[in-house]
C-alpha positions as a LaTeX table, in Angstrom:
\begin{tabular}{lrrr}
\hline
Residue & $x$ (\AA) & $y$ (\AA) & $z$ (\AA) \\
\hline
Met1 & $-25.79$ & 20.88 & 8.87 \\
Leu2 & $-22.54$ & 20.96 & 10.85 \\
Gly3 & $-23.94$ & 18.41 & 13.29 \\
His4 & $-24.89$ & 16.11 & 10.42 \\
Val5 & $-21.38$ & 16.35 & 8.97 \\
Thr6 & $-19.81$ & 15.66 & 12.38 \\
Gly7 & $-22.06$ & 12.65 & 12.86 \\
Phe8 & $-21.20$ & 11.36 & 9.42 \\
Ile9 & $-17.45$ & 11.61 & 10.15 \\
Leu10 & $-17.82$ & 10.01 & 13.60 \\
Arg11 & $-19.78$ & 7.07 & 12.17 \\
Arg12 & $-17.13$ & 6.47 & 9.51 \\
Leu13 & $-14.39$ & 6.81 & 12.12 \\
Met14 & $-16.01$ & 4.29 & 14.46 \\
Ser15 & $-16.46$ & 1.85 & 11.59 \\
Ala16 & $-12.79$ & 2.24 & 10.62 \\
Leu17 & $-11.65$ & 1.66 & 14.22 \\
Leu18 & $-13.78$ & $-1.47$ & 14.44 \\
Val19 & $-12.28$ & $-2.83$ & 11.22 \\
Ile20 & $-8.74$ & $-2.09$ & 12.48 \\
Val21 & $-9.41$ & $-3.92$ & 15.76 \\
Leu22 & $-10.87$ & $-6.93$ & 13.95 \\
Thr23 & $-7.93$ & $-6.91$ & 11.53 \\
Ser24 & $-5.44$ & $-6.88$ & 14.40 \\
Met25 & $-7.23$ & $-9.87$ & 15.96 \\
Phe26 & $-7.11$ & $-11.74$ & 12.67 \\
Val27 & $-3.38$ & $-10.97$ & 12.20 \\
Phe28 & $-2.60$ & $-12.13$ & 15.76 \\
Val29 & $-4.55$ & $-15.37$ & 15.51 \\
Leu30 & $-3.20$ & $-16.12$ & 12.03 \\
Phe31 & 0.49 & $-15.51$ & 12.67 \\
Phe32 & 0.96 & $-16.11$ & 16.38 \\
Lys33 & $-1.61$ & $-18.78$ & 17.23 \\
Gly34 & $-2.34$ & $-20.33$ & 13.86 \\
Met35 & 1.25 & $-21.53$ & 13.57 \\
Gly36 & 1.14 & $-23.50$ & 16.84 \\
Asp37 & 4.43 & $-23.57$ & 18.73 \\
Ser38 & 6.61 & $-23.22$ & 15.62 \\
Pro39 & 7.83 & $-19.70$ & 16.61 \\
Ala40 & 9.07 & $-21.13$ & 19.91 \\
Arg41 & 10.80 & $-23.99$ & 18.09 \\
Thr42 & 12.41 & $-21.53$ & 15.69 \\
Tyr43 & 13.86 & $-19.49$ & 18.54 \\
Cys44 & 14.95 & $-22.64$ & 20.35 \\
Glu45 & 16.80 & $-23.94$ & 17.29 \\
Gln46 & 18.62 & $-20.60$ & 17.05 \\
Leu47 & 20.42 & $-21.47$ & 20.30 \\
Gly48 & 22.63 & $-23.94$ & 18.43 \\
Pro49 & 22.98 & $-27.70$ & 17.84 \\
Gly50 & 22.12 & $-29.81$ & 20.86 \\
Lys51 & 20.97 & $-26.87$ & 22.98 \\
Cys52 & 17.28 & $-27.08$ & 22.15 \\
Ser53 & 16.29 & $-29.66$ & 24.74 \\
Thr54 & 12.70 & $-30.46$ & 25.74 \\
Leu55 & 13.09 & $-28.52$ & 28.96 \\
Lys56 & 14.50 & $-25.53$ & 27.10 \\
Leu57 & 11.67 & $-25.63$ & 24.55 \\
Asp58 & 9.11 & $-25.75$ & 27.35 \\
Ser59 & 10.80 & $-22.79$ & 29.01 \\
Ile60 & 10.66 & $-20.80$ & 25.76 \\
Lys61 & 6.99 & $-21.69$ & 25.31 \\
His62 & 6.33 & $-20.39$ & 28.82 \\
Gln63 & 8.27 & $-17.18$ & 28.16 \\
Met64 & 6.34 & $-16.62$ & 24.93 \\
Gly65 & 2.98 & $-17.29$ & 26.61 \\
Phe66 & 2.00 & $-20.49$ & 24.82 \\
Asp67 & 0.71 & $-21.86$ & 28.12 \\
Lys68 & $-1.76$ & $-18.96$ & 28.44 \\
Ser69 & $-5.05$ & $-18.24$ & 26.70 \\
Val70 & $-5.41$ & $-16.57$ & 23.32 \\
Val71 & $-7.33$ & $-13.69$ & 24.90 \\
Tyr72 & $-4.50$ & $-13.00$ & 27.39 \\
Asn73 & $-1.81$ & $-13.15$ & 24.71 \\
Tyr74 & $-3.75$ & $-10.86$ & 22.38 \\
Gly75 & $-4.27$ & $-8.40$ & 25.22 \\
Gln76 & $-0.54$ & $-8.34$ & 25.94 \\
Trp77 & 0.31 & $-7.96$ & 22.25 \\
Ala78 & $-2.25$ & $-5.19$ & 21.69 \\
Lys79 & $-1.17$ & $-3.39$ & 24.89 \\
Gly80 & 2.41 & $-3.39$ & 23.63 \\
Ile81 & 1.35 & $-1.38$ & 20.58 \\
Phe82 & 0.21 & 1.47 & 22.81 \\
Val83 & 2.46 & 1.31 & 25.89 \\
Gly84 & 5.29 & $-1.02$ & 24.87 \\
Arg85 & 6.59 & $-4.18$ & 26.53 \\
Asp86 & 9.72 & $-4.90$ & 28.52 \\
Asn87 & 9.62 & $-8.70$ & 28.51 \\
Val88 & 9.53 & $-9.76$ & 24.87 \\
Tyr89 & 11.24 & $-13.13$ & 24.58 \\
Met90 & 13.38 & $-13.94$ & 21.57 \\
Asp91 & 16.59 & $-15.82$ & 20.87 \\
Gly92 & 17.02 & $-16.88$ & 24.47 \\
Lys93 & 16.83 & $-13.31$ & 25.79 \\
Leu94 & 14.29 & $-10.84$ & 27.12 \\
Tyr95 & 14.11 & $-7.60$ & 25.16 \\
Glu96 & 12.62 & $-4.22$ & 25.90 \\
Cys97 & 10.24 & $-3.18$ & 23.13 \\
Pro98 & 9.05 & 0.44 & 23.34 \\
Ala99 & 5.68 & 1.53 & 21.96 \\
Pro100 & 4.50 & 0.95 & 19.33 \\
Cys101 & 5.77 & $-2.58$ & 19.95 \\
Leu102 & 5.27 & $-4.97$ & 17.02 \\
Gly103 & 7.73 & $-7.50$ & 18.38 \\
Ile104 & 11.46 & $-8.10$ & 17.99 \\
Ser105 & 12.95 & $-9.05$ & 14.62 \\
Ile106 & 14.74 & $-12.38$ & 14.69 \\
Thr107 & 17.19 & $-11.24$ & 12.00 \\
Thr108 & 18.21 & $-7.86$ & 13.45 \\
Ser109 & 17.42 & $-8.42$ & 17.17 \\
Gln110 & 15.87 & $-4.98$ & 17.41 \\
Pro111 & 12.26 & $-3.78$ & 17.60 \\
Val112 & 10.33 & $-4.31$ & 14.39 \\
Trp113 & 9.07 & $-0.71$ & 14.52 \\
Thr114 & 12.67 & 0.53 & 14.42 \\
Asp115 & 13.31 & $-1.50$ & 11.26 \\
Leu116 & 10.00 & $-0.28$ & 9.82 \\
Glu117 & 11.02 & 3.35 & 10.30 \\
Gln118 & 14.26 & 2.66 & 8.43 \\
Lys119 & 12.61 & 0.85 & 5.53 \\
Tyr120 & 9.52 & 2.98 & 5.06 \\
Pro121 & 11.06 & 6.11 & 3.44 \\
Ala122 & 12.01 & 4.04 & 0.39 \\
Thr123 & 8.48 & 2.68 & 0.01 \\
Leu124 & 6.97 & 6.12 & 0.61 \\
Thr125 & 9.20 & 7.72 & $-2.04$ \\
Leu126 & 8.37 & 4.96 & $-4.52$ \\
Ala127 & 4.63 & 5.21 & $-3.84$ \\
Ile128 & 4.39 & 9.01 & $-4.12$ \\
Gly129 & 6.31 & 9.18 & $-7.40$ \\
Gly130 & 4.55 & 6.22 & $-9.01$ \\
Ala131 & 1.07 & 7.30 & $-7.88$ \\
Thr132 & 1.59 & 10.87 & $-9.11$ \\
Leu133 & 2.55 & 9.57 & $-12.54$ \\
Tyr134 & $-0.24$ & 7.04 & $-13.00$ \\
Leu135 & $-2.93$ & 9.44 & $-11.79$ \\
Thr136 & $-1.72$ & 12.26 & $-14.04$ \\
Leu137 & $-1.18$ & 10.06 & $-17.09$ \\
Gly138 & $-4.39$ & 8.13 & $-16.59$ \\
Val139 & $-6.62$ & 11.18 & $-16.30$ \\
Leu140 & $-4.88$ & 12.91 & $-19.21$ \\
Leu141 & $-5.16$ & 9.91 & $-21.55$ \\
Gly142 & $-8.76$ & 9.29 & $-20.53$ \\
Ala143 & $-9.67$ & 12.93 & $-21.19$ \\
Leu144 & $-8.00$ & 12.82 & $-24.62$ \\
Ala145 & $-9.83$ & 9.61 & $-25.51$ \\
Ala146 & $-13.15$ & 11.15 & $-24.43$ \\
Arg147 & $-12.39$ & 14.29 & $-26.40$ \\
Trp148 & $-11.98$ & 12.30 & $-29.61$ \\
Arg149 & $-14.37$ & 9.46 & $-28.72$ \\
Gly150 & $-15.11$ & 7.13 & $-31.61$ \\
Ser151 & $-12.10$ & 8.31 & $-33.60$ \\
Ser152 & $-8.85$ & 6.54 & $-34.41$ \\
Val153 & $-7.16$ & 8.43 & $-31.56$ \\
Asp154 & $-9.72$ & 7.02 & $-29.13$ \\
Arg155 & $-9.27$ & 3.47 & $-30.44$ \\
Leu156 & $-5.48$ & 3.78 & $-30.32$ \\
Leu157 & $-5.45$ & 5.01 & $-26.72$ \\
Val158 & $-7.97$ & 2.45 & $-25.46$ \\
Gly159 & $-6.28$ & $-0.37$ & $-27.39$ \\
Ser160 & $-2.88$ & 0.55 & $-25.98$ \\
Thr161 & $-4.16$ & 0.49 & $-22.42$ \\
Leu162 & $-5.69$ & $-2.96$ & $-22.99$ \\
Ile163 & $-2.39$ & $-4.31$ & $-24.35$ \\
Val164 & $-0.41$ & $-2.95$ & $-21.40$ \\
Ser165 & $-2.98$ & $-4.29$ & $-18.92$ \\
Ser166 & $-2.73$ & $-7.78$ & $-20.41$ \\
Ile167 & 0.99 & $-8.08$ & $-19.63$ \\
Pro168 & 1.88 & $-9.04$ & $-16.03$ \\
Phe169 & 3.45 & $-6.17$ & $-14.11$ \\
Tyr170 & 6.54 & $-8.12$ & $-13.06$ \\
Val171 & 7.31 & $-8.95$ & $-16.71$ \\
Ile172 & 7.27 & $-5.27$ & $-17.71$ \\
Ala173 & 9.31 & $-4.29$ & $-14.66$ \\
Leu174 & 11.89 & $-7.00$ & $-15.25$ \\
Leu175 & 12.28 & $-6.18$ & $-18.97$ \\
Ala176 & 12.56 & $-2.47$ & $-18.21$ \\
Trp177 & 15.30 & $-3.10$ & $-15.66$ \\
Ile178 & 17.26 & $-5.48$ & $-17.94$ \\
Tyr179 & 17.13 & $-3.38$ & $-21.11$ \\
Leu180 & 16.82 & 0.21 & $-19.95$ \\
Ser181 & 19.09 & 0.00 & $-16.95$ \\
Leu182 & 21.55 & $-2.86$ & $-17.47$ \\
Lys183 & 22.01 & $-3.10$ & $-21.25$ \\
Leu184 & 21.22 & 0.30 & $-22.74$ \\
Gln185 & 22.05 & 2.16 & $-19.51$ \\
Ile186 & 19.49 & 4.85 & $-20.26$ \\
Phe187 & 18.74 & 4.89 & $-16.55$ \\
Pro188 & 21.32 & 4.41 & $-13.78$ \\
Asn189 & 21.40 & 1.21 & $-11.80$ \\
Thr190 & 18.38 & 1.30 & $-9.53$ \\
Gly191 & 18.05 & 1.23 & $-5.77$ \\
Tyr192 & 17.17 & 3.77 & $-3.12$ \\
Tyr193 & 19.23 & 6.75 & $-2.11$ \\
Pro194 & 17.85 & 8.85 & 0.81 \\
Ile195 & 16.13 & 11.94 & $-0.51$ \\
Thr196 & 17.36 & 13.96 & 2.47 \\
Asp197 & 20.97 & 13.36 & 1.41 \\
Asn198 & 20.77 & 14.08 & $-2.31$ \\
Pro199 & 17.33 & 14.68 & $-3.91$ \\
Ala200 & 18.76 & 14.70 & $-7.46$ \\
Lys201 & 20.37 & 11.30 & $-6.97$ \\
Thr202 & 17.18 & 9.95 & $-5.45$ \\
Ile203 & 15.18 & 11.04 & $-8.50$ \\
Ser204 & 17.69 & 9.52 & $-10.92$ \\
Tyr205 & 17.67 & 6.20 & $-9.06$ \\
Met206 & 13.88 & 6.07 & $-8.73$ \\
Met207 & 12.89 & 7.39 & $-12.16$ \\
Leu208 & 12.70 & 3.98 & $-13.84$ \\
Pro209 & 10.59 & 2.35 & $-11.09$ \\
Trp210 & 8.33 & 5.40 & $-11.10$ \\
Leu211 & 7.87 & 5.18 & $-14.87$ \\
Val212 & 7.11 & 1.45 & $-14.73$ \\
Ile213 & 4.49 & 1.93 & $-12.02$ \\
Gly214 & 3.06 & 4.99 & $-13.75$ \\
Leu215 & 2.79 & 3.48 & $-17.23$ \\
Thr216 & 1.40 & 0.13 & $-16.11$ \\
Ser217 & $-1.09$ & 1.48 & $-13.57$ \\
Cys218 & $-2.40$ & 4.46 & $-15.57$ \\
Thr219 & $-4.29$ & 2.16 & $-17.95$ \\
Asp220 & $-7.20$ & 1.53 & $-15.60$ \\
Tyr221 & $-7.45$ & 5.23 & $-14.80$ \\
Ala222 & $-7.47$ & 6.12 & $-18.49$ \\
Arg223 & $-10.33$ & 3.75 & $-19.32$ \\
Phe224 & $-12.29$ & 4.72 & $-16.22$ \\
Thr225 & $-11.85$ & 8.45 & $-16.81$ \\
Arg226 & $-12.87$ & 8.07 & $-20.44$ \\
Gly227 & $-15.98$ & 6.10 & $-19.50$ \\
Gln228 & $-17.05$ & 8.60 & $-16.86$ \\
Met229 & $-16.48$ & 11.58 & $-19.16$ \\
Val230 & $-18.34$ & 10.02 & $-22.09$ \\
Glu231 & $-21.25$ & 9.19 & $-19.78$ \\
Thr232 & $-21.30$ & 12.78 & $-18.49$ \\
Leu233 & $-21.17$ & 14.22 & $-22.01$ \\
Asn234 & $-24.31$ & 12.22 & $-22.86$ \\
Glu235 & $-26.27$ & 13.67 & $-19.93$ \\
Glu236 & $-29.24$ & 15.91 & $-20.69$ \\
Tyr237 & $-27.69$ & 19.03 & $-19.16$ \\
Met238 & $-24.55$ & 18.56 & $-21.28$ \\
Arg239 & $-26.61$ & 18.31 & $-24.46$ \\
Thr240 & $-28.36$ & 21.50 & $-23.40$ \\
Ala241 & $-24.99$ & 23.19 & $-22.89$ \\
Gln242 & $-23.88$ & 22.03 & $-26.34$ \\
Ala243 & $-27.07$ & 23.38 & $-27.90$ \\
Lys244 & $-26.42$ & 26.77 & $-26.26$ \\
Gly245 & $-22.97$ & 26.87 & $-27.82$ \\
Leu246 & $-20.86$ & 26.28 & $-24.72$ \\
Pro247 & $-17.20$ & 25.95 & $-25.83$ \\
Leu248 & $-16.01$ & 22.34 & $-26.12$ \\
Arg249 & $-13.04$ & 22.95 & $-23.82$ \\
Arg250 & $-15.37$ & 24.16 & $-21.10$ \\
Gln251 & $-17.68$ & 21.19 & $-21.62$ \\
Leu252 & $-14.78$ & 18.80 & $-21.23$ \\
Phe253 & $-12.75$ & 20.25 & $-18.41$ \\
Lys254 & $-15.28$ & 22.19 & $-16.33$ \\
His255 & $-18.15$ & 19.73 & $-16.45$ \\
Ala256 & $-17.21$ & 16.30 & $-17.80$ \\
Leu257 & $-13.79$ & 15.99 & $-16.15$ \\
Arg258 & $-15.05$ & 17.46 & $-12.90$ \\
Ala259 & $-17.79$ & 14.83 & $-12.72$ \\
Ala260 & $-15.37$ & 12.04 & $-13.67$ \\
Ile261 & $-12.66$ & 12.97 & $-11.17$ \\
Val262 & $-14.76$ & 12.13 & $-8.08$ \\
Pro263 & $-14.91$ & 8.32 & $-8.60$ \\
Val264 & $-11.32$ & 8.43 & $-9.89$ \\
Ile265 & $-10.19$ & 9.90 & $-6.57$ \\
Thr266 & $-12.00$ & 7.08 & $-4.77$ \\
Ile267 & $-10.03$ & 4.44 & $-6.66$ \\
Phe268 & $-6.81$ & 6.42 & $-6.35$ \\
Gly269 & $-7.05$ & 6.57 & $-2.55$ \\
Leu270 & $-7.24$ & 2.80 & $-2.24$ \\
Asp271 & $-4.55$ & 2.17 & $-4.85$ \\
Phe272 & $-2.21$ & 4.63 & $-3.17$ \\
Ala273 & $-2.73$ & 2.95 & 0.20 \\
Thr274 & $-1.86$ & $-0.39$ & $-1.40$ \\
Leu275 & 1.37 & 1.13 & $-2.71$ \\
Leu276 & 2.15 & 2.49 & 0.75 \\
Gly277 & 1.62 & $-0.99$ & 2.15 \\
Gly278 & 4.53 & $-2.28$ & 0.08 \\
Thr279 & 5.29 & $-2.94$ & $-3.58$ \\
Ile280 & 6.91 & $-6.36$ & $-3.41$ \\
Phe281 & 7.64 & $-6.93$ & $-7.11$ \\
Thr282 & 8.89 & $-3.40$ & $-7.77$ \\
Glu283 & 11.17 & $-3.31$ & $-4.73$ \\
Gln284 & 12.52 & $-6.81$ & $-5.38$ \\
Ile285 & 13.27 & $-6.26$ & $-9.08$ \\
Phe286 & 14.77 & $-2.80$ & $-8.71$ \\
Gly287 & 16.65 & $-3.52$ & $-5.50$ \\
Ile288 & 14.76 & $-1.00$ & $-3.37$ \\
Asp289 & 15.02 & $-1.80$ & 0.33 \\
Gly290 & 11.44 & $-0.91$ & 1.28 \\
Ile291 & 8.90 & $-2.72$ & 3.41 \\
Gly292 & 7.75 & $-4.93$ & 0.53 \\
His293 & 11.28 & $-6.24$ & 0.01 \\
Trp294 & 11.72 & $-6.42$ & 3.79 \\
Gly295 & 8.59 & $-8.53$ & 4.21 \\
Leu296 & 9.67 & $-10.86$ & 1.40 \\
Gln297 & 13.05 & $-11.39$ & 3.04 \\
Ala298 & 11.27 & $-12.25$ & 6.29 \\
Leu299 & 9.81 & $-15.33$ & 4.57 \\
Ser300 & 13.26 & $-16.87$ & 4.22 \\
Thr301 & 14.67 & $-19.31$ & 6.77 \\
Pro302 & 14.28 & $-18.67$ & 9.65 \\
Ile303 & 10.88 & $-17.10$ & 9.11 \\
Asp304 & 10.70 & $-13.73$ & 10.87 \\
Ile305 & 7.10 & $-13.95$ & 12.00 \\
Asn306 & 7.10 & $-10.54$ & 13.72 \\
Val307 & 8.21 & $-8.76$ & 10.55 \\
Ile308 & 5.64 & $-10.56$ & 8.38 \\
Ser309 & 2.78 & $-9.81$ & 10.77 \\
Ala310 & 3.89 & $-6.17$ & 11.06 \\
Thr311 & 3.91 & $-5.63$ & 7.29 \\
Val312 & 0.46 & $-7.22$ & 6.95 \\
Leu313 & $-0.95$ & $-5.16$ & 9.82 \\
Val314 & 0.54 & $-1.88$ & 8.58 \\
Ala315 & $-0.75$ & $-2.48$ & 5.05 \\
Ala316 & $-4.23$ & $-3.31$ & 6.36 \\
Val317 & $-4.35$ & $-0.21$ & 8.57 \\
Leu318 & $-3.22$ & 2.01 & 5.69 \\
Ile319 & $-5.98$ & 0.66 & 3.44 \\
Val320 & $-8.62$ & 1.15 & 6.15 \\
Val321 & $-7.46$ & 4.72 & 6.82 \\
Ala322 & $-7.38$ & 5.50 & 3.09 \\
Asn323 & $-10.87$ & 4.09 & 2.69 \\
Leu324 & $-12.03$ & 6.29 & 5.58 \\
Leu325 & $-10.50$ & 9.45 & 4.09 \\
Val326 & $-11.86$ & 8.70 & 0.62 \\
Asp327 & $-15.30$ & 7.98 & 2.04 \\
Ile328 & $-15.36$ & 11.32 & 3.85 \\
Leu329 & $-13.92$ & 13.20 & 0.87 \\
Tyr330 & $-16.43$ & 11.56 & $-1.49$ \\
Gly331 & $-19.28$ & 12.80 & 0.67 \\
Phe332 & $-18.13$ & 16.40 & 0.19 \\
Leu333 & $-17.03$ & 16.23 & $-3.46$ \\
Asp334 & $-20.14$ & 14.57 & $-4.85$ \\
Pro335 & $-23.35$ & 16.50 & $-4.07$ \\
Arg336 & $-25.37$ & 13.37 & $-4.86$ \\
Val337 & $-23.93$ & 11.66 & $-1.76$ \\
Thr338 & $-25.56$ & 12.66 & 1.49 \\
Val339 & $-23.62$ & 13.03 & 4.74 \\
Val340 & $-26.71$ & 12.80 & 6.90 \\
\hline
\end{tabular}
C-alpha cells in the first residue's frame, strides 16, 4: 500500500513539474520573444534623447541576446532561476542577478525577486485573511441552508448569495471603500502595515479588504456546500440512519458535512492559490502594495516586462502547486478515489 501511495505522489509530482516547465516556456516566448525587439528599444530610449542610435540599439540587442536562438535564450533565462546570472543587461548597464533570477526591474534597477520579496507579504496577508473568511462563512451558510432546506431560511440564504454573485467584485469593493472607509469612517483608511511591526494595526487596516473578499467569495462555497450536503442527506445510508433515529445534528455535521467538505477543499485550494498569485482589483482599490498592484503598475510606460513575466510565472506556479497538493489530499480524504 505504501508503494502505491508513493507512486501516486511521484506521478502527480512529475506531472506538476512538466506543467511548470511548459508554463515557463510559454511565459518566456510570450513576453521575451513574442514582443520582438521592443524590450531592447525600451531600454535604448531610456538612455535619453538622441542617444538611441542604430549602432547603440544593435549593441543592446546583442547584449540582450536577440541575435541568438530562442532555445539558447530560454536556457540562459531558465539557468538564471537556479544559479543566477551576472550579465543581465538593462538601462545601458550589466547587472548581477542572484538566484532565483527573474530579471532586473526597469523601474527600481534591482532584481525582480528582491522586489517580489518586499511586495509578497502584503498579498500573503490579504489572501490568508480573505480565504479564511470566505471558507468559514461559505461552509457555515451552506450548512444552515441544508439544515433548513426548502424553508424560507434556505430560500433567503440562497437568494442572497445569488444577488451578491451577480454584482461585479470591483463594484462592491469600490463602494465599500468609499462609504465604509472614506465617508462613514467605520474602518480606517486602508493600506498595508507590516504585521511584524504592529499586528493590531495590520488587522485594522486589512479588515475591510478581508470582509469584502470574504463576503463576495463565500457565495459559491455556500451554494456548493448546500448542494453537496443535500445530496448526501438523500443517500440511502442517510435515510437508514434517519430511520434508526440518529440525531439530526450528527446526521448533518458528522456525515453530510464531512462528505461535502472534500470537494469544497478542492475548490478552496485553487481559489487560495489564485489569491496568492495577486488580487489586482482588491490591492488597487484599497491601496495595498502587493504583487497584484505591483504587476499592474508594471504595465505603465515604460512597460516593465520582467516584472509582468515574473508575476505571471509566480501565479502559474502557485496554481500548479496548489493543484498538486489538493490532488494528493483528495486521494486521502475521499475513500472513493484510488491512489493506485
